[in-house]
C-alpha positions as CSV (number, residue, x, y, z in Angstrom):
1,M,-15.8,46.8,-3.1
2,Y,-18.8,44.7,-3.7
3,N,-17.3,43.0,-6.8
4,Y,-14.1,42.3,-4.8
5,D,-16.1,40.5,-2.1
6,I,-17.9,38.4,-4.7
7,M,-14.7,37.5,-6.4
8,N,-13.1,36.6,-3.0
9,Y,-16.1,34.5,-2.1
10,L,-16.1,32.7,-5.5
11,Q,-12.4,32.0,-5.1
12,Q,-12.9,30.5,-1.7
13,L,-15.8,28.5,-2.9
14,Q,-13.8,27.1,-5.8
15,Q,-10.9,26.1,-3.4
16,Y,-13.4,24.4,-1.2
17,I,-14.9,22.5,-4.1
18,Q,-11.5,21.4,-5.2
19,Q,-10.7,20.2,-1.8
20,Q,-13.9,18.3,-1.6
21,D,-13.2,16.8,-5.1
22,Q,-9.7,15.7,-3.9
23,K,-11.3,14.0,-0.8
24,I,-13.9,12.3,-3.0
25,Q,-11.1,11.0,-5.3
26,Q,-9.2,9.7,-2.4
27,L,-12.2,8.0,-0.9
28,N,-13.0,6.4,-4.3
29,E,-9.5,5.1,-4.5
30,T,-9.7,3.7,-1.0
31,I,-13.1,2.1,-1.9
32,R,-11.5,0.5,-5.0
33,D,-8.6,-0.8,-2.9
34,L,-10.9,-2.2,-0.3
35,K,-13.1,-3.9,-2.9
36,S,-10.0,-5.4,-4.5
37,D,-8.8,-6.6,-1.0
38,V,-12.2,-8.2,-0.3
39,E,-12.2,-10.0,-3.7
40,K,-8.7,-11.3,-2.9
41,I,-9.8,-12.5,0.5
42,K,-12.9,-14.2,-1.0
43,K,-10.6,-16.1,-3.4
44,Q,-8.2,-17.3,-0.7
45,P,-8.7,-20.9,0.4
46,Y,-9.9,-21.2,4.0
47,T,-9.2,-23.9,6.6
48,N,-12.0,-26.3,7.6
49,I,-11.1,-28.5,10.5
50,E,-13.6,-31.4,10.8
51,K,-12.2,-33.6,13.6
52,I,-8.9,-34.0,15.3
53,E,-8.0,-37.0,17.3
54,Y,-4.9,-37.2,19.6
55,K,-3.7,-40.6,20.7
56,F,-1.6,-39.7,23.7
57,D,-1.0,-43.3,24.6
58,Q,1.3,-43.5,21.5
59,L,3.3,-40.4,22.6
60,K,6.6,-41.3,24.1
61,V,8.6,-38.5,25.7
62,E,12.1,-39.3,27.0
63,H,13.4,-35.8,27.5
64,L,11.1,-32.7,27.7
65,D,12.7,-29.3,27.6
66,G,11.2,-25.9,26.5
67,T,7.7,-25.4,25.3
68,L,5.5,-28.1,23.8
69,N,2.5,-26.9,21.6
70,I,0.3,-29.7,20.3
71,G,-1.9,-28.5,17.4
72,L,-3.5,-25.1,16.7
73,N,-6.5,-23.6,18.3
74,P,-9.0,-22.9,15.5
75,T,-10.8,-20.3,17.6
76,D,-7.6,-18.2,17.7
77,P,-7.0,-17.1,14.0
78,G,-3.9,-15.3,15.1
79,Q,-2.1,-18.6,15.6
80,I,-3.0,-19.7,12.0
81,D,-1.9,-16.4,10.6
82,N,1.5,-16.9,12.1
83,F,2.2,-19.8,9.7
84,D,3.1,-19.5,6.1
85,V,2.9,-22.7,4.0
86,Q,5.5,-22.8,1.3
87,Q,6.5,-25.4,-1.2
88,G,9.5,-26.5,0.8
89,G,7.5,-27.0,4.0
90,M,6.2,-24.7,6.8
91,N,7.9,-21.5,7.6
92,V,7.0,-19.1,10.4
93,N,6.3,-15.6,9.0
94,G,8.7,-14.1,11.4
95,V,11.6,-15.8,9.5
96,H,10.9,-13.4,6.6
97,Q,9.9,-10.4,8.6
98,Q,13.4,-9.0,8.5
99,L,13.6,-9.4,4.7
100,R,10.2,-7.5,4.4
101,E,11.4,-4.7,6.6
102,Q,14.6,-4.4,4.7
103,L,12.7,-4.4,1.4
104,F,10.3,-1.7,2.8
105,Q,13.2,0.5,3.9
106,Q,15.0,0.3,0.6
107,C,11.8,1.0,-1.4
108,S,10.9,3.9,0.9
109,E,14.3,5.5,0.5
110,E,14.2,5.2,-3.3
111,V,10.6,6.5,-3.6
112,S,11.4,9.4,-1.4
113,Q,14.3,10.2,-3.6
114,F,12.0,9.9,-6.7
115,L,9.5,12.3,-5.2
116,N,12.3,14.8,-4.3
117,E,14.0,14.7,-7.7
118,D,11.6,13.5,-10.4
119,C,8.1,14.2,-9.3
120,V,8.1,17.9,-10.2
121,R,9.1,17.0,-13.8
122,L,6.2,14.5,-14.0
123,I,3.8,17.2,-12.8
124,E,5.1,19.7,-15.3
125,Q,4.7,17.1,-18.1
126,A,1.2,16.5,-17.0
127,E,0.5,20.2,-16.8
128,H,1.6,20.5,-20.4
129,Q,-0.6,17.6,-21.4
130,Y,-3.7,19.1,-19.7
131,D,-2.9,22.7,-20.7
132,L,-2.5,23.8,-17.1
133,R,0.0,26.0,-15.3
134,L,0.5,25.5,-11.5
135,D,2.7,27.5,-9.2
136,D,5.5,25.9,-7.1
137,P,3.5,25.8,-3.8
138,H,0.7,23.9,-5.6
139,R,3.2,21.4,-7.0
140,K,4.7,20.9,-3.6
141,H,1.3,20.4,-2.1
142,I,0.6,17.6,-4.7
143,I,3.9,16.0,-3.9
144,E,3.4,16.1,-0.1
145,D,-0.1,14.7,-0.5
146,I,1.3,11.8,-2.5
147,R,4.1,11.4,0.1
148,K,1.6,10.8,2.9
149,Q,0.2,7.8,1.0
150,I,3.4,6.2,-0.2
151,D,4.2,4.0,2.9
152,S,0.9,2.3,2.7
153,R,1.3,1.7,-1.1
154,I,4.7,0.2,-0.6
155,Q,3.5,-2.0,2.2
156,Y,0.5,-3.0,0.1
157,Y,2.8,-4.2,-2.8
158,I,5.2,-5.9,-0.3
159,N,2.3,-7.8,1.3
160,G,1.1,-8.9,-2.2
161,Q,4.5,-10.5,-3.0
162,P,5.4,-14.0,-1.8
163,L,8.9,-13.7,-0.3
164,T,11.3,-16.5,0.3
165,E,15.0,-16.6,1.1
166,Q,15.7,-17.7,-2.5
167,D,14.1,-14.6,-3.9
168,S,16.2,-11.7,-5.1
169,L,15.4,-8.6,-3.1
170,L,16.7,-6.5,-5.9
171,D,14.1,-8.0,-8.3
172,K,11.3,-7.6,-5.8
173,K,12.3,-4.0,-5.1
174,Q,12.4,-3.1,-8.7
175,D,9.0,-4.6,-9.2
176,I,7.5,-2.7,-6.2
177,L,9.2,0.5,-7.3
178,R,7.8,0.2,-10.8
179,Q,4.3,-0.2,-9.4
180,V,4.5,2.6,-6.9
181,K,6.0,5.0,-9.4
182,K,3.1,4.1,-11.8
183,D,0.7,4.9,-9.0
184,V,2.3,8.3,-8.4
185,E,2.1,9.1,-12.1
186,N,-1.6,8.0,-12.2
187,S,-2.3,10.1,-9.2
188,I,-0.8,13.2,-10.8
189,H,-2.7,12.7,-14.0
190,H,-6.0,12.0,-12.1
191,F,-5.5,15.1,-10.0
192,L,-4.7,17.4,-12.9
193,N,-7.3,15.9,-15.2
194,H,-10.0,16.9,-12.6
195,L,-8.6,20.4,-12.0
196,P,-10.6,23.3,-13.5
197,K,-8.9,24.8,-16.5
198,D,-8.9,28.3,-15.1
199,Q,-6.5,27.4,-12.3
């Protein structure tokens, strides 16, 4: 009876340590992503407005209809964020929002199909590589854990891509899918590589 209690306690302790290790790995990945985002933000050019002069005596309005906005308010960064400067001129981000949503939907559907159909095979290959053997519930747990993070990864890669009407959505989608699938594969390898061999 005493040995059984010790074994039970050790198994619970091992599961707890594995859970903590997974959380630490997720936090490390989040920190790496945040550092990468901060570096990208540091490298982006910023807007410096020195002095703006309006000469209203030269403004001639014959017919005024609708809303007239003159200039941007530098204290409201939301206004500046609503504009996207492209080579062909200035486009409002909302023009391409529908394309981004369409791209996200297509990528999300294909990645979900990939997780349902191919992910178990990837886990089994990684198990073989690391000389491990997991049961089906454990594999499903890994896949569901990955599934929870997929939307944010897809959105991350979509946001990192310049998108214009001339771009091929198919090319963008294939590029994003390649990156997300590579992330999934890396996550599986990272998880199994840090799993104790006696599992």
